[in-house]
N, CA, C, O and the ligand as a Tripos MOL2 file, in Angstrom:
@<TRIPOS>MOLECULE
protein
  317   315    80     0     0
PROTEIN
NO_CHARGES

@<TRIPOS>ATOM
      1 N          -0.6770   11.8300   -1.4410 N.3       1 MET1
      2 CA         -1.8150   11.1270   -0.8080 C.3       1 MET1
      3 C          -2.6360   12.1210    0.0170 C.2       1 MET1
      4 O          -2.0890   12.8860    0.8120 O.2       1 MET1
      5 N          -3.9230   12.0980   -0.1790 N.am      2 ASN2
      6 CA         -4.7940   13.0100    0.5600 C.3       2 ASN2
      7 C          -5.1990   12.3840    1.8990 C.2       2 ASN2
      8 O          -5.9330   11.3960    1.9420 O.2       2 ASN2
      9 N          -4.7080   12.9760    2.9780 N.am      3 LEU3
     10 CA         -4.9950   12.4400    4.3150 C.3       3 LEU3
     11 C          -5.9620   13.3380    5.0800 C.2       3 LEU3
     12 O          -6.0120   13.3080    6.3090 O.2       3 LEU3
     13 N          -6.7270   14.1350    4.3390 N.am      4 ASN4
     14 CA         -7.6410   15.0640    5.0010 C.3       4 ASN4
     15 C          -8.7300   14.3730    5.8120 C.2       4 ASN4
     16 O          -9.3610   14.9910    6.6700 O.2       4 ASN4
     17 N          -8.9500   13.0870    5.5360 N.am      5 PHE5
     18 CA         -9.9770   12.3570    6.3100 C.3       5 PHE5
     19 C          -9.5140   12.0710    7.7390 C.2       5 PHE5
     20 O         -10.3050   11.6510    8.5840 O.2       5 PHE5
     21 N          -8.2240   12.3030    8.0020 N.am      6 ILE6
     22 CA         -7.7090   12.0810    9.3560 C.3       6 ILE6
     23 C          -7.6320   13.4110   10.0900 C.2       6 ILE6
     24 O          -6.9470   14.3250    9.6300 O.2       6 ILE6
     25 N          -8.3230   13.5420   11.2270 N.am      7 PRO7
     26 CA         -8.2630   14.7990   11.9860 C.3       7 PRO7
     27 C          -6.8320   15.1560   12.3690 C.2       7 PRO7
     28 O          -6.0070   14.2790   12.6260 O.2       7 PRO7
     29 N          -6.5510   16.4540   12.4010 N.am      8 LYS8
     30 CA         -5.1940   16.9570   12.6570 C.3       8 LYS8
     31 C          -4.5790   16.3950   13.9400 C.2       8 LYS8
     32 O          -3.3870   16.0860   13.9750 O.2       8 LYS8
     33 N          -5.3910   16.2610   14.9950 N.am      9 LYS9
     34 CA         -4.8170   15.8080   16.2650 C.3       9 LYS9
     35 C          -4.2730   14.3840   16.1510 C.2       9 LYS9
     36 O          -3.3450   14.0110   16.8680 O.2       9 LYS9
     37 N          -4.8470   13.5980   15.2550 N.am     10 TYR10
     38 CA         -4.3100   12.2510   15.0340 C.3      10 TYR10
     39 C          -3.1360   12.2790   14.0740 C.2      10 TYR10
     40 O          -2.1790   11.5210   14.2330 O.2      10 TYR10
     41 N          -3.2060   13.1580   13.0670 N.am     11 GLN11
     42 CA         -2.0580   13.2780   12.1680 C.3      11 GLN11
     43 C          -0.7940   13.6300   12.9480 C.2      11 GLN11
     44 O           0.3070   13.2240   12.5780 O.2      11 GLN11
     45 N          -0.9660   14.3900   14.0300 N.am     12 ALA12
     46 CA          0.1830   14.8210   14.8280 C.3      12 ALA12
     47 C           0.8920   13.6580   15.5180 C.2      12 ALA12
     48 O           2.0710   13.7720   15.8550 O.2      12 ALA12
     49 N           0.2010   12.5500   15.7330 N.am     13 VAL13
     50 CA          0.8260   11.4150   16.4180 C.3      13 VAL13
     51 C           1.0390   10.2260   15.4720 C.2      13 VAL13
     52 O           1.3880    9.1280   15.9030 O.2      13 VAL13
     53 N           0.8220   10.4690   14.1800 N.am     14 LEU14
     54 CA          1.0820    9.4350   13.1740 C.3      14 LEU14
     55 C           2.3830    9.7320   12.4590 C.2      14 LEU14
     56 O           2.6480   10.8580   12.0380 O.2      14 LEU14
     57 N           3.1740    8.7020   12.3360 N.am     15 ASP15
     58 CA          4.4430    8.8510   11.6430 C.3      15 ASP15
     59 C           4.2240    8.7870   10.1340 C.2      15 ASP15
     60 O           4.7770    9.5790    9.3710 O.2      15 ASP15
     61 N           3.4050    7.8250    9.7270 N.am     16 GLU16
     62 CA          3.2130    7.6070    8.3020 C.3      16 GLU16
     63 C           1.8640    6.9380    8.0660 C.2      16 GLU16
     64 O           1.4460    6.0680    8.8300 O.2      16 GLU16
     65 N           1.1960    7.3530    7.0040 N.am     17 VAL17
     66 CA         -0.0390    6.6930    6.5560 C.3      17 VAL17
     67 C           0.0440    6.5620    5.0460 C.2      17 VAL17
     68 O           0.3300    7.5380    4.3530 O.2      17 VAL17
     69 N          -0.2020    5.3700    4.5330 N.am     18 TYR18
     70 CA         -0.2310    5.2390    3.0810 C.3      18 TYR18
     71 C          -1.1020    4.0660    2.6640 C.2      18 TYR18
     72 O          -1.5010    3.2360    3.4820 O.2      18 TYR18
     73 N          -1.3830    4.0230    1.3780 N.am     19 LYS19
     74 CA         -2.2370    3.0010    0.8130 C.3      19 LYS19
     75 C          -1.4420    2.2700   -0.2540 C.2      19 LYS19
     76 O          -0.7680    2.8930   -1.0750 O.2      19 LYS19
     77 N          -1.5230    0.9460   -0.2390 N.am     20 ASP20
     78 CA         -0.9450    0.1770   -1.3390 C.3      20 ASP20
     79 C          -1.9430   -0.8920   -1.7670 C.2      20 ASP20
     80 O          -3.1150   -0.8410   -1.3940 O.2      20 ASP20
     81 N          -1.4760   -1.8550   -2.5450 N.am     21 SER21
     82 CA         -2.4110   -2.8480   -3.0910 C.3      21 SER21
     83 C          -3.0420   -3.7160   -2.0040 C.2      21 SER21
     84 O          -4.0580   -4.3650   -2.2530 O.2      21 SER21
     85 N          -2.4580   -3.7400   -0.8060 N.am     22 ASP22
     86 CA         -3.0170   -4.5070    0.3080 C.3      22 ASP22
     87 C          -3.9910   -3.7100    1.1580 C.2      22 ASP22
     88 O          -4.6640   -4.2770    2.0180 O.2      22 ASP22
     89 N          -4.0770   -2.4040    0.9330 N.am     23 GLY23
     90 CA         -4.9660   -1.5820    1.7470 C.3      23 GLY23
     91 C          -4.2120   -0.4420    2.4020 C.2      23 GLY23
     92 O          -3.1910    0.0320    1.9020 O.2      23 GLY23
     93 N          -4.7500   -0.0140    3.5450 N.am     24 TRP24
     94 CA         -4.1910    1.1500    4.2390 C.3      24 TRP24
     95 C          -3.2630    0.7200    5.3630 C.2      24 TRP24
     96 O          -3.5350   -0.2420    6.0810 O.2      24 TRP24
     97 N          -2.1700    1.4450    5.5030 N.am     25 TRP25
     98 CA         -1.1960    1.1960    6.5600 C.3      25 TRP25
     99 C          -0.9840    2.4730    7.3460 C.2      25 TRP25
    100 O          -0.9480    3.5620    6.7720 O.2      25 TRP25
    101 N          -0.8450    2.3490    8.6470 N.am     26 ALA26
    102 CA         -0.5690    3.5240    9.4750 C.3      26 ALA26
    103 C           0.4490    3.1470   10.5390 C.2      26 ALA26
    104 O           0.4300    2.0440   11.0860 O.2      26 ALA26
    105 N           1.3370    4.0920   10.8180 N.am     27 TYR27
    106 CA          2.3740    3.8910   11.8310 C.3      27 TYR27
    107 C           2.3210    5.0460   12.8180 C.2      27 TYR27
    108 O           2.2810    6.2110   12.4240 O.2      27 TYR27
    109 N           2.3210    4.7140   14.0970 N.am     28 THR28
    110 CA          2.3370    5.7810   15.0990 C.3      28 THR28
    111 C           3.7490    6.3160   15.2810 C.2      28 THR28
    112 O           4.7320    5.6170   15.0340 O.2      28 THR28
    113 N           3.8340    7.5760   15.7190 N.am     29 LYS29
    114 CA          5.1180    8.1060   16.1470 C.3      29 LYS29
    115 C           5.5730    7.3990   17.4100 C.2      29 LYS29
    116 O           4.7740    6.7970   18.1280 O.2      29 LYS29
    117 N           6.8810    7.4820   17.6720 N.am     30 GLU30
    118 CA          7.4080    6.9160   18.9110 C.3      30 GLU30
    119 C           6.6760    7.5170   20.0950 C.2      30 GLU30
    120 O           6.4610    8.7270   20.1620 O.2      30 GLU30
    121 N           6.2940    6.6510   21.0310 N.am     31 GLY31
    122 CA          5.5780    7.1240   22.2110 C.3      31 GLY31
    123 C           4.0840    6.8530   22.1590 C.2      31 GLY31
    124 O           3.3670    7.0760   23.1340 O.2      31 GLY31
    125 N           3.6160    6.3650   21.0010 N.am     32 TYR32
    126 CA          2.1820    6.0880   20.8510 C.3      32 TYR32
    127 C           1.9590    4.7080   20.2650 C.2      32 TYR32
    128 O           2.8500    4.1350   19.6390 O.2      32 TYR32
    129 N           0.7500    4.1770   20.4760 N.am     33 PHE33
    130 CA          0.3920    2.9200   19.8200 C.3      33 PHE33
    131 C          -1.1160    2.8680   19.5680 C.2      33 PHE33
    132 O          -1.8810    3.6680   20.1060 O.2      33 PHE33
    133 N          -1.5170    1.9130   18.7430 N.am     34 PHE34
    134 CA         -2.9390    1.6820   18.4930 C.3      34 PHE34
    135 C          -3.4540    0.7150   19.5390 C.2      34 PHE34
    136 O          -3.1190   -0.4700   19.5220 O.2      34 PHE34
    137 N          -4.2660    1.2190   20.4420 N.am     35 GLU35
    138 CA         -4.7770    0.3470   21.4920 C.3      35 GLU35
    139 C          -5.5580   -0.8300   20.8930 C.2      35 GLU35
    140 O          -5.4790   -1.9530   21.3910 O.2      35 GLU35
    141 N          -6.2970   -0.5650   19.8420 N.am     36 ALA36
    142 CA         -7.1090   -1.6170   19.2240 C.3      36 ALA36
    143 C          -6.2530   -2.7320   18.6370 C.2      36 ALA36
    144 O          -6.6790   -3.8870   18.6020 O.2      36 ALA36
    145 N          -5.0460   -2.3970   18.1730 N.am     37 MET37
    146 CA         -4.1730   -3.3880   17.5440 C.3      37 MET37
    147 C          -3.1340   -3.9160   18.5260 C.2      37 MET37
    148 O          -2.5000   -4.9430   18.2810 O.2      37 MET37
    149 N          -2.9650   -3.2010   19.6470 N.am     38 GLU38
    150 CA         -1.9060   -3.4950   20.6150 C.3      38 GLU38
    151 C          -0.5330   -3.4820   19.9660 C.2      38 GLU38
    152 O           0.3420   -4.2660   20.3340 O.2      38 GLU38
    153 N          -0.3430   -2.5850   18.9960 N.am     39 CYS39
    154 CA          0.9770   -2.3960   18.4230 C.3      39 CYS39
    155 C           1.0700   -1.0480   17.7280 C.2      39 CYS39
    156 O           0.1340   -0.2500   17.7670 O.2      39 CYS39
    157 N           2.2070   -0.8050   17.0940 N.am     40 HIS40
    158 CA          2.4960    0.5110   16.5200 C.3      40 HIS40
    159 C           2.1170    0.6210   15.0530 C.2      40 HIS40
    160 O           2.2940    1.6660   14.4270 O.2      40 HIS40
    161 N           1.5980   -0.4650   14.5200 N.am     41 THR41
    162 CA          1.2430   -0.5100   13.1070 C.3      41 THR41
    163 C          -0.2170   -0.9190   12.9590 C.2      41 THR41
    164 O          -0.6990   -1.8040   13.6660 O.2      41 THR41
    165 N          -0.9110   -0.2690   12.0400 N.am     42 ALA42
    166 CA         -2.2860   -0.6630   11.7520 C.3      42 ALA42
    167 C          -2.4220   -0.9580   10.2730 C.2      42 ALA42
    168 O          -1.8360   -0.2730    9.4350 O.2      42 ALA42
    169 N          -3.2000   -1.9820    9.9580 N.am     43 HIS43
    170 CA         -3.4970   -2.2980    8.5680 C.3      43 HIS43
    171 C          -4.9960   -2.5110    8.4400 C.2      43 HIS43
    172 O          -5.5690   -3.3560    9.1270 O.2      43 HIS43
    173 N          -5.6340   -1.7420    7.5570 N.am     44 GLU44
    174 CA         -7.0640   -1.8850    7.3210 C.3      44 GLU44
    175 C          -7.3420   -1.7710    5.8310 C.2      44 GLU44
    176 O          -6.4960   -1.3280    5.0540 O.2      44 GLU44
    177 N          -8.5650   -2.1870    5.4460 N.am     45 TYR45
    178 CA         -8.8620   -2.2340    4.0140 C.3      45 TYR45
    179 C          -9.5070   -0.9720    3.4710 C.2      45 TYR45
    180 O          -9.5890   -0.7910    2.2560 O.2      45 TYR45
    181 N          -9.9640   -0.1020    4.3520 N.am     46 ASN46
    182 CA        -10.5290    1.1530    3.8550 C.3      46 ASN46
    183 C         -10.3920    2.2530    4.9020 C.2      46 ASN46
    184 O         -10.0300    2.0000    6.0510 O.2      46 ASN46
    185 N         -10.6890    3.4760    4.4780 N.am     47 GLN47
    186 CA        -10.4850    4.6340    5.3430 C.3      47 GLN47
    187 C         -11.3560    4.5950    6.5950 C.2      47 GLN47
    188 O         -10.9320    5.0320    7.6650 O.2      47 GLN47
    189 N         -12.5790    4.0670    6.4590 N.am     48 VAL48
    190 CA        -13.4890    4.0270    7.6010 C.3      48 VAL48
    191 C         -12.9150    3.1280    8.6990 C.2      48 VAL48
    192 O         -12.8970    3.4910    9.8750 O.2      48 VAL48
    193 N         -12.4460    1.9420    8.2830 N.am     49 GLU49
    194 CA        -11.8640    1.0140    9.2600 C.3      49 GLU49
    195 C         -10.5720    1.5770    9.8380 C.2      49 GLU49
    196 O         -10.2830    1.4170   11.0240 O.2      49 GLU49
    197 N          -9.8010    2.2400    8.9760 N.am     50 LEU50
    198 CA         -8.5510    2.8260    9.4560 C.3      50 LEU50
    199 C          -8.8230    3.8790   10.5310 C.2      50 LEU50
    200 O          -8.1280    3.9290   11.5450 O.2      50 LEU50
    201 N          -9.8300    4.7170   10.3060 N.am     51 MET51
    202 CA        -10.1520    5.7490   11.2890 C.3      51 MET51
    203 C         -10.5820    5.1460   12.6280 C.2      51 MET51
    204 O         -10.3190    5.7130   13.6890 O.2      51 MET51
    205 N         -11.2460    3.9910   12.5650 N.am     52 LYS52
    206 CA        -11.6570    3.3350   13.8230 C.3      52 LYS52
    207 C         -10.4530    2.9940   14.6840 C.2      52 LYS52
    208 O         -10.4800    3.2010   15.8980 O.2      52 LYS52
    209 N          -9.3990    2.4760   14.0710 N.am     53 VAL53
    210 CA         -8.2240    2.1410   14.8750 C.3      53 VAL53
    211 C          -7.4100    3.3820   15.2280 C.2      53 VAL53
    212 O          -6.7990    3.4540   16.2940 O.2      53 VAL53
    213 N          -7.4090    4.3680   14.3100 N.am     54 ILE54
    214 CA         -6.6680    5.6020   14.6180 C.3      54 ILE54
    215 C          -7.2550    6.2720   15.8550 C.2      54 ILE54
    216 O          -6.5240    6.8650   16.6480 O.2      54 ILE54
    217 N          -8.5710    6.1790   16.0210 N.am     55 ARG55
    218 CA         -9.1990    6.7740   17.2110 C.3      55 ARG55
    219 C          -8.7740    6.0800   18.5060 C.2      55 ARG55
    220 O          -9.0320    6.5970   19.5920 O.2      55 ARG55
    221 N          -8.1310    4.9230   18.4070 N.am     56 THR56
    222 CA         -7.6910    4.2270   19.6260 C.3      56 THR56
    223 C          -6.2200    4.5070   19.9430 C.2      56 THR56
    224 O          -5.6560    3.8700   20.8320 O.2      56 THR56
    225 N          -5.5940    5.4430   19.2370 N.am     57 ILE57
    226 CA         -4.1890    5.7680   19.5430 C.3      57 ILE57
    227 C          -4.0740    6.3110   20.9670 C.2      57 ILE57
    228 O          -4.8180    7.2020   21.3760 O.2      57 ILE57
    229 N          -3.1200    5.7460   21.7080 N.am     58 ARG58
    230 CA         -2.8660    6.1490   23.0950 C.3      58 ARG58
    231 C          -1.3560    6.2540   23.3160 C.2      58 ARG58
    232 O          -0.5730    5.6770   22.5630 O.2      58 ARG58
    233 N          -0.9570    6.9880   24.3450 N.am     59 PRO59
    234 CA          0.4600    6.9420   24.7240 C.3      59 PRO59
    235 C           0.8670    5.5100   25.0430 C.2      59 PRO59
    236 O           0.1250    4.7720   25.6930 O.2      59 PRO59
    237 N           2.0440    5.1280   24.5830 N.am     60 CYS60
    238 CA          2.5060    3.7500   24.7140 C.3      60 CYS60
    239 C           3.5870    3.6630   25.7850 C.2      60 CYS60
    240 O           4.4250    4.5550   25.9220 O.2      60 CYS60
    241 N           3.5480    2.5740   26.5340 N.am     61 THR61
    242 CA          4.5410    2.3960   27.5910 C.3      61 THR61
    243 C           5.4270    1.1800   27.3350 C.2      61 THR61
    244 O           6.0470    0.6540   28.2600 O.2      61 THR61
    245 N           5.4870    0.7370   26.0870 N.am     62 CYS62
    246 CA          6.3870   -0.3770   25.7950 C.3      62 CYS62
    247 C           7.8420    0.0810   25.9420 C.2      62 CYS62
    248 O           8.1280    1.2740   26.0510 O.2      62 CYS62
    249 N           8.7320   -0.8780   25.9410 N.am     63 LYS63
    250 CA         10.1350   -0.5860   26.2110 C.3      63 LYS63
    251 C          10.7160    0.4260   25.2410 C.2      63 LYS63
    252 O          11.3700    1.3820   25.6570 O.2      63 LYS63
    253 N          10.4820    0.2210   23.9480 N.am     64 SER64
    254 CA         11.1230    1.1080   22.9750 C.3      64 SER64
    255 C          10.5220    2.5090   23.0310 C.2      64 SER64
    256 O          11.2210    3.4910   22.7830 O.2      64 SER64
    257 N           9.2380    2.6120   23.3540 N.am     65 CYS65
    258 CA          8.6290    3.9440   23.4790 C.3      65 CYS65
    259 C           9.1320    4.6600   24.7300 C.2      65 CYS65
    260 O           9.3890    5.8630   24.7000 O.2      65 CYS65
    261 N           9.2720    3.9200   25.8250 N.am     66 GLU66
    262 CA          9.8180    4.5290   27.0400 C.3      66 GLU66
    263 C          11.2430    5.0200   26.7890 C.2      66 GLU66
    264 O          11.6520    6.0820   27.2580 O.2      66 GLU66
    265 N          11.9770    4.2130   26.0360 N.am     67 GLU67
    266 CA         13.3530    4.5660   25.6930 C.3      67 GLU67
    267 C          13.3740    5.8460   24.8550 C.2      67 GLU67
    268 O          14.1600    6.7590   25.1090 O.2      67 GLU67
    269 N          12.5120    5.8910   23.8750 N.am     68 ALA68
    270 CA         12.4310    7.0650   22.9940 C.3      68 ALA68
    271 C          12.0580    8.3060   23.8050 C.2      68 ALA68
    272 O          12.5730    9.4000   23.5740 O.2      68 ALA68
    273 N          11.1620    8.1080   24.7460 N.am     69 ARG69
    274 CA         10.7010    9.2290   25.5720 C.3      69 ARG69
    275 C          11.8350    9.7660   26.4350 C.2      69 ARG69
    276 O          11.9750   10.9730   26.6330 O.2      69 ARG69
    277 N          12.6390    8.8370   26.9400 N.am     70 LYS70
    278 CA         13.7780    9.2240   27.7600 C.3      70 LYS70
    279 C          14.7690   10.0620   26.9630 C.2      70 LYS70
    280 O          15.3050   11.0600   27.4440 O.2      70 LYS70
    281 N          14.9940    9.6210   25.7220 N.am     71 ASN71
    282 CA         16.0010   10.2660   24.8720 C.3      71 ASN71
    283 C          15.5390   11.5770   24.2650 C.2      71 ASN71
    284 O          16.3490   12.3200   23.7130 O.2      71 ASN71
    285 N          14.2840   11.8650   24.3560 N.am     72 ASN72
    286 CA         13.8180   12.9720   23.5300 C.3      72 ASN72
    287 C          13.1780   14.0910   24.3450 C.2      72 ASN72
    288 O          13.3220   14.1750   25.5650 O.2      72 ASN72
    289 N          12.5740   14.8150   23.7230 N.am     73 LYS73
    290 CA         11.7610   15.3030   22.6050 C.3      73 LYS73
    291 C          10.4340   15.7500   23.1550 C.2      73 LYS73
    292 O           9.4140   15.7160   22.4660 O.2      73 LYS73
    293 N          10.4530   16.1630   24.3810 N.am     74 GLY74
    294 CA          9.2080   16.7430   24.8650 C.3      74 GLY74
    295 C           8.2830   15.7280   25.4890 C.2      74 GLY74
    296 O           8.6040   14.5440   25.5870 O.2      74 GLY74
    297 N           7.1580   16.1960   25.8990 N.am     75 VAL75
    298 CA          6.2090   15.4050   26.6530 C.3      75 VAL75
    299 C           5.2470   14.7030   25.7090 C.2      75 VAL75
    300 O           4.8120   15.2800   24.7130 O.2      75 VAL75
    301 N           4.9220   13.4690   26.0230 N.am     76 VAL76
    302 CA          3.8940   12.7780   25.2620 C.3      76 VAL76
    303 C           2.5300   13.1640   25.8160 C.2      76 VAL76
    304 O           2.2330   12.9580   26.9930 O.2      76 VAL76
    305 N           1.7230   13.7210   24.9480 N.am     77 LYS77
    306 CA          0.3950   14.1740   25.3830 C.3      77 LYS77
    307 C          -0.6460   13.1110   25.0980 C.2      77 LYS77
    308 O          -0.4730   12.2480   24.2380 O.2      77 LYS77
    309 N          -1.7100   13.2010   25.8340 N.am     78 ASN78
    310 CA         -2.8550   12.3590   25.5230 C.3      78 ASN78
    311 C          -3.5010   12.7990   24.2170 C.2      78 ASN78
    312 O          -3.4860   13.9810   23.8740 O.2      78 ASN78
    313 N          -4.0540   11.8650   23.5080 N.am     79 VAL79
    314 CA         -4.7950   12.2130   22.2920 C.3      79 VAL79
    315 C          -6.2780   11.9690   22.5020 C.2      79 VAL79
    316 O          -7.0760   12.2010   21.5940 O.2      79 VAL79
    317 ZN          5.4510    1.4670   22.1410 Zn       80 ZN80
@<TRIPOS>BOND
     1     1     2 1
     2     2     3 1
     3     3     4 2
     4     3     5 am
     5     5     6 1
     6     6     7 1
     7     7     8 2
     8     7     9 am
     9     9    10 1
    10    10    11 1
    11    11    12 2
    12    11    13 am
    13    13    14 1
    14    14    15 1
    15    15    16 2
    16    15    17 am
    17    17    18 1
    18    18    19 1
    19    19    20 2
    20    19    21 am
    21    21    22 1
    22    22    23 1
    23    23    24 2
    24    23    25 am
    25    25    26 1
    26    26    27 1
    27    27    28 2
    28    27    29 am
    29    29    30 1
    30    30    31 1
    31    31    32 2
    32    31    33 am
    33    33    34 1
    34    34    35 1
    35    35    36 2
    36    35    37 am
    37    37    38 1
    38    38    39 1
    39    39    40 2
    40    39    41 am
    41    41    42 1
    42    42    43 1
    43    43    44 2
    44    43    45 am
    45    45    46 1
    46    46    47 1
    47    47    48 2
    48    47    49 am
    49    49    50 1
    50    50    51 1
    51    51    52 2
    52    51    53 am
    53    53    54 1
    54    54    55 1
    55    55    56 2
    56    55    57 am
    57    57    58 1
    58    58    59 1
    59    59    60 2
    60    59    61 am
    61    61    62 1
    62    62    63 1
    63    63    64 2
    64    63    65 am
    65    65    66 1
    66    66    67 1
    67    67    68 2
    68    67    69 am
    69    69    70 1
    70    70    71 1
    71    71    72 2
    72    71    73 am
    73    73    74 1
    74    74    75 1
    75    75    76 2
    76    75    77 am
    77    77    78 1
    78    78    79 1
    79    79    80 2
    80    79    81 am
    81    81    82 1
    82    82    83 1
    83    83    84 2
    84    83    85 am
    85    85    86 1
    86    86    87 1
    87    87    88 2
    88    87    89 am
    89    89    90 1
    90    90    91 1
    91    91    92 2
    92    91    93 am
    93    93    94 1
    94    94    95 1
    95    95    96 2
    96    95    97 am
    97    97    98 1
    98    98    99 1
    99    99   100 2
   100    99   101 am
   101   101   102 1
   102   102   103 1
   103   103   104 2
   104   103   105 am
   105   105   106 1
   106   106   107 1
   107   107   108 2
   108   107   109 am
   109   109   110 1
   110   110   111 1
   111   111   112 2
   112   111   113 am
   113   113   114 1
   114   114   115 1
   115   115   116 2
   116   115   117 am
   117   117   118 1
   118   118   119 1
   119   119   120 2
   120   119   121 am
   121   121   122 1
   122   122   123 1
   123   123   124 2
   124   123   125 am
   125   125   126 1
   126   126   127 1
   127   127   128 2
   128   127   129 am
   129   129   130 1
   130   130   131 1
   131   131   132 2
   132   131   133 am
   133   133   134 1
   134   134   135 1
   135   135   136 2
   136   135   137 am
   137   137   138 1
   138   138   139 1
   139   139   140 2
   140   139   141 am
   141   141   142 1
   142   142   143 1
   143   143   144 2
   144   143   145 am
   145   145   146 1
   146   146   147 1
   147   147   148 2
   148   147   149 am
   149   149   150 1
   150   150   151 1
   151   151   152 2
   152   151   153 am
   153   153   154 1
   154   154   155 1
   155   155   156 2
   156   155   157 am
   157   157   158 1
   158   158   159 1
   159   159   160 2
   160   159   161 am
   161   161   162 1
   162   162   163 1
   163   163   164 2
   164   163   165 am
   165   165   166 1
   166   166   167 1
   167   167   168 2
   168   167   169 am
   169   169   170 1
   170   170   171 1
   171   171   172 2
   172   171   173 am
   173   173   174 1
   174   174   175 1
   175   175   176 2
   176   175   177 am
   177   177   178 1
   178   178   179 1
   179   179   180 2
   180   179   181 am
   181   181   182 1
   182   182   183 1
   183   183   184 2
   184   183   185 am
   185   185   186 1
   186   186   187 1
   187   187   188 2
   188   187   189 am
   189   189   190 1
   190   190   191 1
   191   191   192 2
   192   191   193 am
   193   193   194 1
   194   194   195 1
   195   195   196 2
   196   195   197 am
   197   197   198 1
   198   198   199 1
   199   199   200 2
   200   199   201 am
   201   201   202 1
   202   202   203 1
   203   203   204 2
   204   203   205 am
   205   205   206 1
   206   206   207 1
   207   207   208 2
   208   207   209 am
   209   209   210 1
   210   210   211 1
   211   211   212 2
   212   211   213 am
   213   213   214 1
   214   214   215 1
   215   215   216 2
   216   215   217 am
   217   217   218 1
   218   218   219 1
   219   219   220 2
   220   219   221 am
   221   221   222 1
   222   222   223 1
   223   223   224 2
   224   223   225 am
   225   225   226 1
   226   226   227 1
   227   227   228 2
   228   227   229 am
   229   229   230 1
   230   230   231 1
   231   231   232 2
   232   231   233 am
   233   233   234 1
   234   234   235 1
   235   235   236 2
   236   235   237 am
   237   237   238 1
   238   238   239 1
   239   239   240 2
   240   239   241 am
   241   241   242 1
   242   242   243 1
   243   243   244 2
   244   243   245 am
   245   245   246 1
   246   246   247 1
   247   247   248 2
   248   247   249 am
   249   249   250 1
   250   250   251 1
   251   251   252 2
   252   251   253 am
   253   253   254 1
   254   254   255 1
   255   255   256 2
   256   255   257 am
   257   257   258 1
   258   258   259 1
   259   259   260 2
   260   259   261 am
   261   261   262 1
   262   262   263 1
   263   263   264 2
   264   263   265 am
   265   265   266 1
   266   266   267 1
   267   267   268 2
   268   267   269 am
   269   269   270 1
   270   270   271 1
   271   271   272 2
   272   271   273 am
   273   273   274 1
   274   274   275 1
   275   275   276 2
   276   275   277 am
   277   277   278 1
   278   278   279 1
   279   279   280 2
   280   279   281 am
   281   281   282 1
   282   282   283 1
   283   283   284 2
   284   283   285 am
   285   285   286 1
   286   286   287 1
   287   287   288 2
   288   287   289 am
   289   289   290 1
   290   290   291 1
   291   291   292 2
   292   291   293 am
   293   293   294 1
   294   294   295 1
   295   295   296 2
   296   295   297 am
   297   297   298 1
   298   298   299 1
   299   299   300 2
   300   299   301 am
   301   301   302 1
   302   302   303 1
   303   303   304 2
   304   303   305 am
   305   305   306 1
   306   306   307 1
   307   307   308 2
   308   307   309 am
   309   309   310 1
   310   310   311 1
   311   311   312 2
   312   311   313 am
   313   313   314 1
   314   314   315 1
   315   315   316 2
@<TRIPOS>SUBSTRUCTURE
     1 MET1         2 RESIDUE 1 A MET
     2 ASN2         6 RESIDUE 1 A ASN
     3 LEU3        10 RESIDUE 1 A LEU
     4 ASN4        14 RESIDUE 1 A ASN
     5 PHE5        18 RESIDUE 1 A PHE
     6 ILE6        22 RESIDUE 1 A ILE
     7 PRO7        26 RESIDUE 1 A PRO
     8 LYS8        30 RESIDUE 1 A LYS
     9 LYS9        34 RESIDUE 1 A LYS
    10 TYR10       38 RESIDUE 1 A TYR
    11 GLN11       42 RESIDUE 1 A GLN
    12 ALA12       46 RESIDUE 1 A ALA
    13 VAL13       50 RESIDUE 1 A VAL
    14 LEU14       54 RESIDUE 1 A LEU
    15 ASP15       58 RESIDUE 1 A ASP
    16 GLU16       62 RESIDUE 1 A GLU
    17 VAL17       66 RESIDUE 1 A VAL
    18 TYR18       70 RESIDUE 1 A TYR
    19 LYS19       74 RESIDUE 1 A LYS
    20 ASP20       78 RESIDUE 1 A ASP
    21 SER21       82 RESIDUE 1 A SER
    22 ASP22       86 RESIDUE 1 A ASP
    23 GLY23       90 RESIDUE 1 A GLY
    24 TRP24       94 RESIDUE 1 A TRP
    25 TRP25       98 RESIDUE 1 A TRP
    26 ALA26      102 RESIDUE 1 A ALA
    27 TYR27      106 RESIDUE 1 A TYR
    28 THR28      110 RESIDUE 1 A THR
    29 LYS29      114 RESIDUE 1 A LYS
    30 GLU30      118 RESIDUE 1 A GLU
    31 GLY31      122 RESIDUE 1 A GLY
    32 TYR32      126 RESIDUE 1 A TYR
    33 PHE33      130 RESIDUE 1 A PHE
    34 PHE34      134 RESIDUE 1 A PHE
    35 GLU35      138 RESIDUE 1 A GLU
    36 ALA36      142 RESIDUE 1 A ALA
    37 MET37      146 RESIDUE 1 A MET
    38 GLU38      150 RESIDUE 1 A GLU
    39 CYS39      154 RESIDUE 1 A CYS
    40 HIS40      158 RESIDUE 1 A HIS
    41 THR41      162 RESIDUE 1 A THR
    42 ALA42      166 RESIDUE 1 A ALA
    43 HIS43      170 RESIDUE 1 A HIS
    44 GLU44      174 RESIDUE 1 A GLU
    45 TYR45      178 RESIDUE 1 A TYR
    46 ASN46      182 RESIDUE 1 A ASN
    47 GLN47      186 RESIDUE 1 A GLN
    48 VAL48      190 RESIDUE 1 A VAL
    49 GLU49      194 RESIDUE 1 A GLU
    50 LEU50      198 RESIDUE 1 A LEU
    51 MET51      202 RESIDUE 1 A MET
    52 LYS52      206 RESIDUE 1 A LYS
    53 VAL53      210 RESIDUE 1 A VAL
    54 ILE54      214 RESIDUE 1 A ILE
    55 ARG55      218 RESIDUE 1 A ARG
    56 THR56      222 RESIDUE 1 A THR
    57 ILE57      226 RESIDUE 1 A ILE
    58 ARG58      230 RESIDUE 1 A ARG
    59 PRO59      234 RESIDUE 1 A PRO
    60 CYS60      238 RESIDUE 1 A CYS
    61 THR61      242 RESIDUE 1 A THR
    62 CYS62      246 RESIDUE 1 A CYS
    63 LYS63      250 RESIDUE 1 A LYS
    64 SER64      254 RESIDUE 1 A SER
    65 CYS65      258 RESIDUE 1 A CYS
    66 GLU66      262 RESIDUE 1 A GLU
    67 GLU67      266 RESIDUE 1 A GLU
    68 ALA68      270 RESIDUE 1 A ALA
    69 ARG69      274 RESIDUE 1 A ARG
    70 LYS70      278 RESIDUE 1 A LYS
    71 ASN71      282 RESIDUE 1 A ASN
    72 ASN72      286 RESIDUE 1 A ASN
    73 LYS73      290 RESIDUE 1 A LYS
    74 GLY74      294 RESIDUE 1 A GLY
    75 VAL75      298 RESIDUE 1 A VAL
    76 VAL76      302 RESIDUE 1 A VAL
    77 LYS77      306 RESIDUE 1 A LYS
    78 ASN78      310 RESIDUE 1 A ASN
    79 VAL79      314 RESIDUE 1 A VAL
    80 ZN80       317 GROUP 0 **** ****
């Protein structure tokens, strides 16, 4: 899958992006979420719409992200 339409700084905080018959799906890495969706998963019908929500990725303070941050893996940076 060609993900060149997503800037590198966002690819760095995305766990997975793929397209299926329902459209585009994106998952943030632990510690981040889509502010526009208020969750860790985004579903859109095309790349333009997907990029709109990807631009809203922010550090997440939900329980599981805080837990992941505690257990890991360096500092969560702003995007
Ligand atoms: Zn979270």
